[in-house]
C-alpha positions as CSV (number, residue, x, y, z in Angstrom):
1,X,-8.4,364.8,231.2
2,X,-6.1,362.5,233.6
3,X,-2.6,363.6,231.7
4,X,-3.3,367.5,232.4
5,X,-4.8,367.3,235.4
6,X,-2.2,364.7,237.0
7,X,0.7,367.2,236.2
8,X,-0.7,370.6,236.9
9,X,-1.8,368.1,240.9
10,X,1.3,368.0,241.5
11,X,2.7,370.9,240.8
12,X,0.0,372.1,243.2
13,X,1.3,369.8,245.9
14,X,4.9,371.0,245.5
15,X,4.2,375.4,245.3
16,X,1.8,374.0,248.6
17,X,5.3,372.3,249.6
18,X,8.3,375.0,248.5
19,X,4.8,377.6,250.5
20,X,5.0,375.9,253.7
21,X,8.9,375.3,254.3
22,X,9.1,378.7,253.8
23,X,6.5,380.1,256.9
24,X,8.8,377.1,258.5
25,X,12.1,378.4,258.0
26,X,11.0,381.6,258.1
27,X,9.4,381.5,262.3
28,X,12.4,379.5,263.1
29,X,14.3,382.2,261.5
30,X,13.1,384.3,263.8
31,X,13.0,382.4,266.9
32,X,16.4,382.1,266.3
33,X,17.3,385.7,265.2
34,X,15.4,387.2,268.2
35,X,16.3,384.7,270.9
36,X,19.8,382.8,270.4
37,X,20.4,386.9,268.5
38,X,22.0,388.0,271.2
39,X,24.7,385.0,272.9
40,X,26.0,384.8,268.8
41,X,26.2,389.1,269.1
42,X,28.5,388.1,272.4
43,X,30.6,385.3,270.5
44,X,30.9,387.6,267.8
45,X,31.9,390.6,269.7
46,X,34.4,389.0,271.7
47,X,35.6,387.2,269.5
48,X,36.6,389.9,266.8
49,X,38.2,391.5,270.1
50,X,39.8,388.1,271.1
51,X,41.5,387.7,266.9
52,X,42.9,391.5,267.2
53,X,44.2,391.0,270.9
54,X,48.3,389.7,270.2
55,X,49.6,393.1,268.4
56,X,48.3,394.6,270.9
57,X,49.1,391.9,274.3
58,X,52.7,392.0,272.6
59,X,52.6,395.7,274.1
60,X,51.0,395.0,277.4
61,X,53.3,392.9,278.4
62,X,56.3,394.2,276.5
63,X,58.2,393.7,279.6
64,X,58.0,390.3,280.2
65,X,58.0,388.8,277.2
66,X,61.5,390.9,276.2
67,X,64.7,391.8,276.5
68,X,67.1,393.2,275.6
69,X,70.5,391.0,275.8
70,X,72.4,390.4,273.9
71,X,76.1,387.3,274.1
72,X,76.3,383.2,274.9
73,X,72.4,381.9,275.2
74,X,72.9,380.1,278.8
75,X,72.0,376.8,279.7
76,X,68.5,375.9,280.1
77,X,69.2,374.2,283.2
78,X,70.9,378.1,285.1
79,X,67.4,379.8,283.2
80,X,65.5,377.1,284.9
81,X,67.2,377.9,288.6
82,X,66.3,381.6,287.8
83,X,62.8,381.1,287.4
84,X,63.5,378.9,290.7
85,X,65.4,381.4,293.3
86,X,62.6,384.0,291.5
87,X,59.4,381.7,293.0
88,X,61.2,380.3,296.3
89,X,61.3,384.2,297.3
90,X,58.1,384.6,297.6
91,X,55.3,384.1,299.2
92,X,53.4,380.9,299.0
93,X,50.3,380.8,300.2
94,X,49.0,376.3,300.5
95,X,50.4,374.1,298.0
96,X,54.5,375.1,297.1
97,X,54.6,375.8,293.2
98,X,55.5,373.1,290.9
99,X,57.6,372.8,287.7
100,X,55.0,372.0,285.3
101,X,56.7,373.2,281.6
102,X,59.8,375.4,279.9
103,X,59.3,377.0,277.2
104,X,62.5,378.2,276.0
105,X,63.6,381.5,274.2
106,X,62.8,381.0,270.4
107,X,64.3,384.6,269.4
108,X,67.4,386.7,270.1
109,X,65.4,388.8,272.4
110,X,62.5,386.9,274.1
111,X,62.6,385.2,277.1
112,X,62.0,382.2,278.2
113,X,59.3,381.0,279.8
114,X,59.4,378.6,283.0
115,X,56.2,378.0,284.7
116,X,54.6,376.4,287.5
117,X,51.7,374.9,288.7
118,X,49.3,375.5,292.2
119,X,46.9,374.3,293.5
120,X,43.5,376.6,292.7
121,X,45.4,377.4,289.7
122,X,42.7,375.8,287.6
123,X,44.2,375.2,283.6
124,X,46.6,378.2,284.5
125,X,50.2,378.6,285.8
126,X,52.3,381.2,286.5
127,X,54.4,381.5,283.7
128,X,57.9,383.3,285.0
129,X,60.3,385.5,282.2
130,X,63.4,384.6,282.4
131,X,66.4,386.3,280.6
132,X,68.0,384.0,279.0
133,X,71.1,385.6,279.1
134,X,72.0,387.6,281.1
135,X,69.2,385.1,283.0
136,X,67.5,388.3,285.0
137,X,63.3,387.6,285.6
138,X,61.5,390.4,284.0
139,X,58.5,389.5,285.9
140,X,55.8,386.9,286.6
141,X,52.1,385.9,284.7
142,X,49.2,383.7,284.5
143,X,49.1,382.0,281.5
144,X,45.6,380.5,280.7
145,X,46.3,376.4,279.0
146,X,47.7,374.5,276.7
147,X,49.2,377.7,274.0
148,X,50.1,379.7,276.6
149,X,48.0,383.0,276.5
150,X,48.7,385.5,278.6
151,X,45.7,387.1,281.0
152,X,44.3,389.6,278.2
153,X,43.6,387.1,276.2
154,X,42.4,385.0,278.6
155,X,39.9,387.4,279.8
156,X,39.2,387.3,276.1
157,X,39.1,383.9,275.7
158,X,36.6,383.6,279.7
159,X,34.4,386.4,278.0
160,X,34.5,384.2,274.0
161,X,34.0,381.0,275.5
162,X,31.6,380.6,278.7
163,X,31.3,385.0,279.8
164,X,33.4,384.0,283.2
165,X,30.9,381.3,284.9
166,X,32.7,378.4,284.4
167,X,31.2,375.0,283.5
168,X,27.8,377.0,283.1
169,X,28.5,379.7,281.3
170,X,30.0,377.3,278.2
171,X,26.3,376.7,277.6
172,X,26.6,380.4,275.8
173,X,28.7,379.6,273.1
174,X,26.9,376.4,272.6
175,X,23.8,377.0,272.3
176,X,24.5,379.5,269.5
177,X,27.1,377.4,267.7
178,X,24.3,375.1,267.4
179,X,21.6,377.6,265.7
180,X,24.5,379.8,264.2
181,X,24.7,377.3,260.9
182,X,20.9,376.8,260.6
183,X,20.3,380.6,260.8
184,X,22.3,381.0,258.2
185,X,21.8,378.7,255.3
186,X,17.8,379.2,256.2
187,X,18.4,382.9,255.7
188,X,20.0,382.4,252.3
189,X,17.2,380.3,251.8
190,X,14.4,383.0,252.7
191,X,17.1,385.7,250.8
192,X,16.2,383.3,247.5
193,X,13.0,382.3,247.9
194,X,12.3,386.0,247.6
195,X,14.3,387.2,245.5
196,X,12.8,383.9,242.7
197,X,8.9,385.7,243.4
198,X,10.0,389.2,242.6
199,X,13.5,388.5,239.9
200,X,12.4,391.1,238.2
201,X,12.7,394.1,240.0
202,X,15.8,393.6,240.5
203,X,17.2,396.5,241.5
204,X,15.5,398.6,244.7
205,X,16.3,400.8,247.7
206,X,18.9,399.4,250.0
207,X,17.2,399.3,253.6
208,X,18.3,397.4,256.4
209,X,16.2,394.2,255.4
210,X,18.3,394.4,251.8
211,X,21.8,395.0,253.9
212,X,20.6,392.3,256.7
213,X,20.2,389.6,253.6
214,X,23.5,391.1,251.6
215,X,24.9,390.6,254.2
216,X,24.7,387.4,255.8
217,X,24.9,386.0,251.8
218,X,28.6,386.8,251.5
219,X,29.3,386.1,255.0
220,X,27.2,382.3,255.6
221,X,30.5,380.3,254.0
222,X,32.2,382.3,257.2
223,X,29.3,381.5,259.4
224,X,29.2,377.9,259.0
225,X,32.6,376.9,260.0
226,X,32.5,379.2,263.2
227,X,29.5,377.0,264.0
228,X,31.2,373.6,262.7
229,X,34.3,374.8,264.5
230,X,33.0,376.1,267.7
231,X,31.3,373.2,268.7
232,X,34.0,370.9,268.2
233,X,35.8,371.6,272.0
234,X,31.8,373.2,272.9
235,X,30.7,370.4,276.0
236,X,27.5,368.4,275.0
237,X,27.7,368.9,271.4
238,X,31.8,368.1,271.0
239,X,31.8,364.9,273.4
240,X,29.3,364.2,271.0
241,X,32.3,364.8,267.9
242,X,34.3,363.2,269.6
243,X,32.5,360.0,270.1
244,X,32.2,360.1,266.0
245,X,35.7,360.7,265.8
246,X,36.5,357.4,267.8
247,X,34.1,355.6,266.3
248,X,36.2,356.3,262.8
249,X,39.5,355.8,263.8
250,X,39.6,359.9,263.9
251,X,40.9,359.7,266.7
252,X,43.6,362.5,266.5
253,X,47.3,360.8,267.9
254,X,49.4,360.8,270.7
255,X,53.0,359.8,272.3
256,X,52.2,358.2,275.0
257,X,54.4,359.3,278.1
258,X,54.8,355.7,279.7
259,X,58.3,354.4,280.0
260,X,58.5,350.2,279.7
261,X,58.5,348.9,282.7
262,X,61.4,346.9,282.6
263,X,64.0,348.8,282.1
264,X,67.2,348.2,282.0
265,X,69.7,350.2,284.2
266,X,73.8,349.4,284.5
267,X,73.8,345.9,285.7
268,X,70.7,345.6,287.3
269,X,69.0,344.2,284.6
270,X,66.5,340.8,285.5
271,X,67.3,342.1,288.7
272,X,63.9,341.7,291.4
273,X,63.6,345.4,291.9
274,X,61.7,344.5,294.9
275,X,64.6,343.4,297.1
276,X,65.9,346.5,295.6
277,X,63.1,348.7,297.4
278,X,65.4,350.6,299.9
279,X,68.5,351.5,297.0
280,X,65.5,353.0,294.1
281,X,67.3,356.4,295.3
282,X,71.0,354.9,293.8
283,X,72.2,353.4,290.4
284,X,74.9,350.7,289.8
285,X,78.0,351.4,288.6
286,X,81.3,349.6,289.0
287,X,80.0,348.6,292.4
288,X,79.8,352.3,293.9
289,X,76.5,354.3,294.2
290,X,75.6,356.7,291.8
291,X,72.7,359.7,293.1
292,X,69.8,359.3,290.4
293,X,68.7,362.5,289.1
294,X,65.5,363.3,290.9
295,X,62.2,362.9,288.8
296,X,62.1,367.2,287.2
297,X,65.8,368.6,287.8
298,X,66.3,371.4,286.2
299,X,69.9,369.8,284.8
300,X,68.5,367.5,283.4
301,X,67.0,369.5,280.1
302,X,69.7,371.2,277.8
303,X,70.0,366.8,277.4
304,X,66.8,366.6,276.3
305,X,66.3,369.4,274.6
306,X,69.2,368.9,272.3
307,X,67.7,364.2,272.2
308,X,64.8,366.2,271.0
309,X,65.7,368.4,269.0
310,X,67.7,365.7,266.9
311,X,64.9,363.7,266.6
312,X,62.9,365.7,264.3
313,X,61.6,368.5,266.9
314,X,62.9,371.3,265.2
315,X,59.9,374.2,265.2
316,X,61.6,377.5,267.2
317,X,59.0,377.1,269.4
318,X,58.6,374.7,271.9
319,X,57.3,373.4,275.4
320,X,59.3,370.8,277.2
321,X,57.9,369.1,280.4
322,X,59.0,367.1,283.3
323,X,57.3,364.3,284.2
324,X,55.6,363.5,287.6
325,X,56.6,360.2,288.3
326,X,59.2,358.3,288.2
327,X,58.0,356.1,285.3
328,X,56.9,358.3,283.1
329,X,59.7,360.7,280.1
330,X,59.6,364.0,279.6
331,X,57.6,365.5,276.3
332,X,58.8,367.9,274.2
333,X,56.2,369.3,272.4
334,X,56.0,372.3,269.5
335,X,53.8,374.8,270.0
336,X,53.8,376.8,266.3
337,X,50.5,376.3,265.2
338,X,50.9,378.8,262.4
339,X,51.5,378.0,258.8
340,X,52.8,375.0,258.0
341,X,51.5,373.6,260.8
342,X,54.9,372.8,263.8
343,X,52.7,370.1,266.3
344,X,54.9,366.8,266.4
345,X,55.0,365.2,270.1
346,X,57.9,363.5,271.4
347,X,58.6,361.6,274.6
348,X,61.9,361.4,275.6
349,X,64.0,359.4,278.1
350,X,66.9,360.7,279.4
351,X,68.5,357.6,280.8
352,X,68.8,356.2,277.8
353,X,69.2,358.6,276.0
354,X,66.7,358.4,273.0
355,X,62.7,359.2,271.8
356,X,59.9,356.6,273.3
357,X,57.1,357.2,271.7
358,X,56.1,360.2,269.5
359,X,53.1,362.1,267.4
360,X,53.6,363.2,264.1
361,X,51.5,366.1,262.8
362,X,52.3,364.4,259.6
363,X,50.8,360.7,260.5
364,X,47.2,362.7,262.1
365,X,44.2,361.5,260.2
366,X,43.5,364.5,257.6
367,X,40.4,364.9,259.9
368,X,42.3,365.3,262.8
369,X,44.0,368.0,260.8
370,X,41.4,369.3,259.5
371,X,40.2,370.1,263.3
372,X,43.7,370.9,263.6
373,X,43.4,373.4,260.7
374,X,40.3,374.4,261.9
375,X,40.5,375.4,265.0
376,X,44.0,377.2,264.5
377,X,41.5,379.2,261.8
378,X,38.7,380.3,264.1
379,X,41.9,381.7,266.0
380,X,42.9,383.8,263.9
381,X,46.4,382.9,264.5
382,X,47.0,380.0,261.2
383,X,48.1,382.5,258.9
384,X,49.1,384.8,260.7
385,X,48.1,388.7,260.1
386,X,45.6,387.5,257.0
387,X,43.6,385.0,259.9
388,X,43.1,387.7,262.4
389,X,42.0,390.7,259.2
390,X,39.5,388.0,258.0
391,X,38.5,386.6,261.3
392,X,38.0,390.1,262.5
393,X,35.4,391.2,259.2
394,X,33.3,388.0,259.5
395,X,32.7,389.0,263.1
396,X,32.2,393.4,262.4
397,X,30.2,392.0,259.4
398,X,27.8,389.8,262.1
399,X,27.7,392.3,264.8
400,X,26.3,394.2,262.2
401,X,24.1,391.8,260.7
402,X,22.5,390.6,264.1
403,X,21.6,394.7,265.1
404,X,20.4,394.5,261.4
405,X,18.1,392.0,262.6
406,X,16.7,393.3,266.1
407,X,16.2,396.8,264.0
408,X,14.1,395.2,261.8
409,X,12.0,393.7,263.6
410,X,11.7,395.6,266.3
411,X,10.9,397.9,263.7
412,X,8.2,396.0,261.8
413,X,7.5,393.8,265.1
414,X,4.0,391.5,265.4
415,X,1.0,392.1,267.8
416,X,0.1,388.8,269.2
417,X,-1.1,386.9,266.7
418,X,-0.7,388.9,263.4
419,X,1.7,387.8,260.6
420,X,3.4,384.8,260.9
421,X,2.3,380.8,261.1
422,X,3.3,380.0,264.5
423,X,5.9,376.3,263.8
424,X,3.0,373.7,264.3
425,X,0.9,375.2,262.4
426,X,4.0,375.7,259.0
427,X,5.1,371.7,260.2
428,X,1.4,370.8,259.6
429,X,1.2,372.1,256.7
430,X,4.3,370.6,255.2
431,X,3.7,367.1,252.3
432,X,3.8,364.0,254.8
433,X,6.5,363.4,252.7
434,X,9.0,366.4,253.8
435,X,7.2,366.4,257.7
436,X,8.7,363.4,258.3
437,X,11.6,364.5,256.5
438,X,11.6,367.6,258.8
439,X,10.1,365.2,261.9
440,X,14.0,363.0,261.3
441,X,16.3,365.3,261.1
442,X,15.0,367.5,264.3
443,X,15.5,364.2,266.2
444,X,19.2,363.9,264.7
445,X,20.3,367.5,264.8
446,X,18.6,367.5,268.6
447,X,20.1,364.6,269.3
448,X,23.3,365.8,268.8
449,X,22.9,369.2,269.2
450,X,21.3,368.5,272.9
451,X,20.9,372.4,273.5
452,X,19.5,372.8,270.3
453,X,17.4,369.9,270.6
454,X,16.6,371.7,274.7
455,X,15.8,375.2,272.9
456,X,13.6,373.9,270.1
457,X,10.7,372.7,272.9
458,X,11.1,376.2,274.8
459,X,11.0,377.3,270.2
460,X,8.4,375.0,270.2
461,X,6.3,375.9,273.5
462,X,6.9,379.5,273.0
463,X,5.1,379.5,269.5
464,X,1.8,377.5,270.8
465,X,1.9,380.0,274.3
466,X,1.4,382.3,271.6
467,X,-0.9,381.3,269.8
468,X,-3.0,380.6,272.4
469,X,-2.6,384.5,273.0
470,X,-4.2,384.9,270.0
471,X,-6.4,383.1,269.4
472,X,-8.5,385.0,272.8
């Protein structure tokens, strides 16, 4: 009697637990689609537009980017001075622009970018485009961040990242990324559960619900990828990721721009510099006072570039940044994020004609490399046009899936008190072990993904209010 009853009872408990878990996931999936869906939709549309724009941008800004000159490339010093002369001829309000960085022409027909920082521009800088052969200036544009994104893509980037609302708007994209992976995986569970129960019914007519499910199955891996890579540069969850990486030693290496404090200079090594405070602007050679090049002197760009090239910086796309203080080195970094990735960085001391520090991509920890590749693939730049096409296809499929979800909801929108069990009721129906597991997971996810935790509490609040209204 006992041997036949226990398996049946265990099977009944298992079926009950699976049913309760399905009810919980169904309700949660509904709330993700209803409340977070609009944010995911905006992220999908703006992200798709962003990855499709490099070719458009190349046409829009062709006048600034390209030239028709043929001949000998002029020294970087001359190109920088041409950009400085152009900037000096403009009427600047407030602080005078400071020479920030130079991106030499990467190939014949491409202009050099000479970038200037200025108060009030934030993460943007002014890029002056100089023909490296004729030294003709082809205008200026605002460029964004370390990637040097041009204005058209910058606007789309701001839309995708924060809806052009600054730090407050960043919460929208983080909220979308926090729930996207769970909505996708929960949808797979619901699809599998429904298919398993209706297994004999193999051929079913295509409708909004089935197409929504099939799109989700086809792109689920991409959705988890979007969510994970999006969270790496988010505000709240990104801070948690950075803490974890620091604890595990997965931080991306960086070159130190600080020069050695004890700097020997031609016969002045070991001397008390305090006695020579009035002579800091000169070097002494054989008793003669020689002027020390000013910090960021344009004449030193060519020397710094040649030292970096000799030290292994061999990418066609590089950026040279002068120091902001006398005790700092020049920075030269590769900016080619396509495959194979070239993002090595070196610190150059032109006085010693030496590289004082470096961070080579080949020596990065595996996790740092994966994050770099993941972010670049997310942006559609890792594998060129193929990467753009794949990311755009995922974005379009996600957009269609969300629209279909709203069509399903509108056609079958439930009245108060009908249909799905409340989250709290579905949770309480879980067997004790599953209930404890779900609770622990919710706490861990809420801590590591703060916006998910806050929004989950709001889901529960809405759920309880609807349930109480339905009871009335």
